[in-house]
C-alpha positions in Angstrom: 0.0 0.0 0.0 1.2 3.5 -0.8 2.5 5.9 1.9 -0.8 7.8 1.8 -2.8 4.6 2.4 -4.1 4.3 -1.2 -3.8 1.0 -3.1 -0.6 0.5 -5.2 -0.8 1.0 -8.9 0.8 -2.5 -9.6 0.3 -5.9 -8.0 3.1 -8.4 -8.7 2.2 -12.0 -8.3 5.0 -14.5 -7.4 3.9 -18.0 -6.5 6.8 -19.9 -4.9 7.4 -23.6 -4.6 10.9 -24.4 -3.2 12.4 -21.2 -4.4 15.9 -21.9 -3.1 18.6 -19.3 -3.3 17.3 -17.8 -6.5 14.2 -16.5 -4.7 16.4 -13.8 -3.1 17.9 -12.8 -6.4 14.4 -12.4 -7.9 13.2 -10.4 -4.9 16.3 -8.2 -5.1 15.6 -7.3 -8.7 12.1 -6.2 -7.7 13.4 -4.1 -4.8 15.7 -2.4 -7.3 12.9 -1.2 -9.5 12.9 2.4 -10.5 9.1 2.3 -10.2 8.2 2.0 -6.5 4.3 2.0 -6.3 3.8 -1.7 -6.2 2.9 -4.6 -3.9 4.2 -8.1 -4.2 2.0 -11.1 -3.4 4.5 -13.8 -2.4 2.4 -16.9 -2.3 4.1 -20.0 -0.8 2.6 -23.1 -2.5 3.5 -25.6 0.2 7.3 -25.3 0.0 9.5 -27.5 2.1 12.8 -25.7 1.7 12.2 -22.7 3.9 13.0 -20.2 1.2 10.0 -18.1 2.0 9.7 -18.7 5.8 13.4 -17.9 6.3 12.9 -14.4 4.8 13.1 -11.7 7.5 9.8 -10.1 8.5 11.0 -6.6 7.6 12.3 -7.1 4.1 9.9 -4.6 2.7 6.4 -3.5 3.7 5.2 -3.9 0.1 5.8 -7.6 0.2 2.7 -9.6 1.4 3.7 -13.2 2.3 0.8 -15.7 2.0 1.4 -19.2 3.2 -1.3 -21.8 4.1 0.8 -24.9 3.9 -1.1 -26.4 0.9 0.2 -27.3 -2.5 -2.4 -26.1 -5.1 -0.3 -25.6 -8.2 0.7 -22.5 -10.2 -2.6 -21.7 -11.9 -4.6 -21.9 -8.7 -2.1 -19.6 -6.9 -2.2 -17.1 -9.8 -6.0 -17.0 -9.6 -5.7 -16.5 -5.8 -3.3 -13.5 -6.5 -5.7 -12.1 -9.1 -8.5 -12.2 -6.5 -6.3 -10.5 -3.9 -4.7 -7.9 -6.2 -5.2 -4.3 -5.2 -3.4 -2.7 -8.1 -4.8 -1.4 -11.4 -2.2 -3.5 -13.1 -1.3 -7.1 -12.5 2.2 -8.4 -13.2 3.8 -11.9 -13.3 7.2 -12.7 -11.9 8.7 -16.2 -11.4 10.6 -17.2 -8.3 13.9 -17.7 -10.1 13.9 -14.9 -12.8 15.6 -11.5 -12.7 13.9 -8.3 -13.7 15.6 -5.3 -15.2 15.4 -2.3 -12.9 13.2 -0.4 -15.4 10.9 -3.4 -16.2 7.9 -2.2 -14.1 8.3 1.5 -15.1 8.5 0.8 -18.8 5.5 -1.5 -18.7 3.4 0.9 -16.7 4.3 3.8 -19.0 3.3 1.8 -22.0 0.0 0.6 -20.5 -0.9 4.1 -19.4 -0.2 5.5 -22.8 -2.0 2.6 -24.6 -5.3 1.9 -22.9 -6.4 -0.5 -25.6 -3.6 -2.9 -24.7 -4.8 -5.7 -22.4 -1.6 -7.7 -21.9 2.0 -6.6 -22.3 5.2 -8.6 -22.3 8.8 -7.8 -22.9 11.8 -9.1 -24.8 13.6 -11.7 -22.6 17.0 -13.4 -22.4 17.4 -17.0 -21.1 19.8 -17.8 -18.4 21.0 -21.1 -17.0 20.6 -22.3 -13.4 24.0 -20.8 -12.6 23.1 -17.5 -14.3 25.0 -18.0 -17.6 23.4 -16.1 -20.5 22.1 -18.6 -23.1 20.6 -16.3 -25.7 17.5 -14.3 -26.5 14.1 -15.7 -26.8 12.2 -15.4 -30.2 10.4 -12.1 -30.1 7.1 -10.8 -31.6 6.1 -7.2 -30.9 2.6 -6.5 -32.2 -0.7 -8.4 -31.5 -0.9 -9.4 -35.2 2.5 -11.0 -35.1 2.1 -12.6 -31.7 -1.2 -14.2 -32.7 -0.3 -15.0 -36.4 0.0 -18.7 -35.8 -2.2 -19.6 -32.8 -1.9 -23.4 -33.6 1.9 -23.0 -33.1 1.8 -21.1 -29.8 2.3 -17.5 -28.7 5.7 -15.8 -28.3 4.8 -13.8 -25.2 7.0 -15.0 -22.2 4.7 -15.4 -19.2 7.1 -14.2 -16.5 7.3 -10.8 -18.3 3.5 -10.3 -18.4 1.8 -7.2 -17.1 -1.8 -6.4 -17.8 -4.9 -4.7 -16.6 -6.2 -6.5 -13.5 -9.7 -6.3 -14.8 -8.5 -8.3 -17.9 -7.0 -11.0 -15.7 -10.2 -11.2 -13.6 -12.3 -11.5 -16.7 -10.3 -14.4 -18.1 -8.3 -16.0 -15.2 -6.4 -19.2 -15.6 -8.2 -22.5 -16.3 -9.3 -24.2 -13.1 -8.3 -27.6 -14.6 -4.9 -26.2 -15.7 -3.2 -28.1 -18.5 0.2 -29.5 -17.6 2.9 -26.7 -17.7 1.1 -24.7 -20.4 -1.5 -22.7 -18.4 -0.1 -19.5 -19.9 -0.6 -20.7 -23.5 -4.1 -21.9 -22.7 -5.0 -18.4 -21.5 -3.4 -16.7 -24.4 -5.2 -18.9 -26.9 -8.6 -18.6 -25.2 -8.5 -14.8 -24.9 -6.6 -13.7 -28.0 -9.6 -13.0 -30.3 -11.1 -10.5 -27.8 -7.9 -9.0 -26.4 -4.9 -6.9 -27.5 -1.4 -8.2 -26.8 1.9 -6.4 -27.2 5.5 -6.8 -26.2 8.2 -4.2 -25.6 11.2 -4.3 -27.8 13.6 -4.1 -24.8 15.3 -6.9 -22.8 13.6 -6.4 -19.4 13.7 -9.9 -18.0 16.1 -12.8 -17.6 14.2 -16.1 -17.7 16.0 -18.9 -15.9 15.8 -22.3 -17.5 16.5 -25.7 -15.9 19.7 -27.3 -17.0 18.0 -30.7 -17.4 14.4 -31.4 -18.2 13.3 -35.0 -18.6 12.1 -36.1 -22.0 8.9 -37.5 -20.4 8.1 -34.0 -19.0 8.7 -32.4 -22.4 6.5 -34.9 -24.2 3.7 -34.5 -21.6 3.8 -30.7 -22.0 3.7 -31.0 -25.8 0.6 -33.3 -25.6 -1.1 -31.1 -23.0 -0.8 -28.1 -25.3 -1.9 -30.0 -28.3 -5.0 -31.1 -26.3 -5.7 -27.4 -25.5 -5.4 -26.4 -29.1 -7.5 -29.3 -30.5 -10.3 -28.6 -28.1 -10.2 -24.8 -28.9 -10.2 -25.2 -32.7 -12.7 -28.1 -32.8 -15.2 -26.1 -30.7 -15.0 -23.4 -33.3 -15.2 -25.8 -36.2 -11.8 -24.5 -37.4 -10.6 -27.6 -39.0 -7.6 -25.9 -40.7 -6.5 -25.0 -37.2 -7.0 -28.6 -36.0 -4.8 -29.9 -38.8 -2.2 -27.2 -38.3 -2.0 -28.0 -34.6 -1.6 -31.7 -35.3 1.1 -31.1 -37.8 3.1 -28.7 -35.6 2.8 -31.1 -32.6 4.0 -34.0 -34.7 7.0 -32.1 -35.9 7.9 -31.0 -32.4 7.5 -34.5 -31.0 9.7 -36.0 -33.7 12.4 -33.4 -32.9 12.1 -34.1 -29.2 12.5 -37.8 -29.7 15.1 -38.0 -32.5 17.1 -34.8 -31.6 17.0 -34.9 -27.8 19.9 -32.5 -27.4 17.7 -29.7 -28.7 14.5 -30.5 -26.8 12.6 -28.2 -24.5 12.6 -24.5 -24.1 16.3 -24.3 -24.8 15.6 -25.1 -28.5 13.6 -21.9 -28.7 16.6 -19.8 -27.5 18.2 -19.0 -30.9 18.6 -15.3 -30.9 21.8 -13.5 -30.1 21.7 -10.7 -27.5 23.2 -7.4 -28.5 26.7 -6.6 -27.2 25.5 -3.7 -25.0 22.7 -5.7 -23.4 25.0 -8.7 -23.0 27.6 -6.7 -21.1 24.9 -5.1 -18.9 23.2 -8.4 -18.0 26.5 -10.1 -17.3 27.3 -7.4 -14.8 23.8 -7.5 -13.3 23.9 -11.3 -12.9 27.5 -11.8 -11.9 28.4 -12.5 -8.3 29.9 -9.4 -6.7 28.1 -7.1 -9.1 24.9 -5.1 -8.8 22.7 -8.2 -8.1 24.9 -9.3 -5.2 25.0 -5.8 -3.7 21.2 -5.7 -3.8 21.1 -8.8 -1.6 22.9 -7.0 1.2 19.8 -5.4 2.7 18.3 -8.9 3.1 21.5 -10.2 4.8 21.5 -7.2 7.1 17.9 -7.7 8.1 18.7 -11.3 9.2 21.5 -10.3 11.6 
């Protein structure tokens, strides 16, 4: 809540399940934001590693820690955050990602200047579990480009989302969330009656797991295919059905026969610009800005 007692302009949702050491890095990147009028809903989804409970009580008054001991899953926790949100805008942030200091400010400025936009993402880089930069995610800027091939998915990285809270309350995440693709299900379901956009600035570092089991990848592919087939079939869009089947078959074949390129890492093909690369290396490197931002947390625990 703001100093004058009014609700914050932005609510940031961060469900956490065993966040580990990267949780503090993610929190530090939010505490470093140039835009200050926000609240963070830090929702512990039944963690067992103590990453949330070990945080000092006085980290920041804008952080609301919610813990009920239950494990309900990401989509359910995001819907909980949507219900609790007090901000005009609702933003996503994952427990292990890193935000650029200007991420919230730039997104708020765009949404304030473009009231027709419902959901806004940003350009993202991918980082490994040990914070090595892997590359830049494929990027689409306009709604037309983001939604050009709905049977193939939407390039709008979910941890970078910010949108109008009323839009999230109107659509919400599916109660019976598909396996690891609740974001794509929402984008597909809402895209014909919404406006999406993405900022052409690298404002988020998206952390990828170093190893993802082939079984998990295949299950995710099939879950998304199920979402797409139900969507296109219900609209009697048989061209969309055939396109979704074809894209899924190609991806499954690549996953099985070219396992070294499976998973999200196969999507990280772009090269990050030299200036962005140097800045992000400094931001992520131990002993650089990110480490310095952790000091207030360490001091609070003494």
